[in-house]
N, C-alpha and C positions, 0 to 999 in steps of 0.2 A: 516146604513141599507138603507137609502135613496139613497146614492151614488151607492151601490151595486145592489139593486133591481130595482131602478128607478120606484117607484110605480106611478100609475095614480091618487091616492087619499090616504089620511091617514084618517082612521075613528077611533075615540076615543069612547069607550063604557065602560060599566060596572059601578061600584060604583064611580070611579074617575070622571065620567062625571057630578056628582053632584057639583063639584067645579066650573063649568061654564066657563065663558069667561076668568077668571084669569088663569086657567089651559091652555086653548086654546092659549092664547097669549104667555105664557111661552114656550109651546111646539113649537109654530111657530117661536119664536125668537131663540130658541136653534137649530132648524133644519136649519134655514137660516144662522146661524153663522157657523155651522159645515159641511154643505153640499155644493157641487158644485153648482154654479148658474144655470147651465143647468138642473140639477136634480130638482131644486126647482122653476123653472121659472113659470110654470102653475100648481103648486101642491096645490090642495085644502086640507085643514085640517079641518075636520068637526066632529061633534058629531054624534053618531049612533042614529037613530030614535028608536032603541030598548032600549036605556039607560041601566038600571040595569039588564035587561033580556038578554043582549048580550052574556054574558059568558055562561049562561045556554043553550040558543038556539044554540050557537056554539058547546057546548059539546054534545048536542043531535044530531046535524048534523054529527059530527065526529063519534059518536057511530053508527049511522045509516049507514054511509058510510062504516065503517069497517064490520058491521054485514051483509050488503047487497052487499059486494064486490063480484066480479065475482068468486073468488076462493071458497067462502062460498056457493054461489048459486049453483054451480055445485055439 
């Protein structure tokens, strides 16, 4: 996915963020091993500041986007 989307940042959130730096280093190693050097050159991989609430907040934002979409407002 890093090669295809070429993200500017990877943010890890939710319950898995409790695993801490061990998880972060494993993800970083895997991404560096499997992705093109150009895609990972300046790619920060960080934990979300929302931690366990990231999934709930994302779901609420998605629901609000759908509910308040232009088709529904009209």
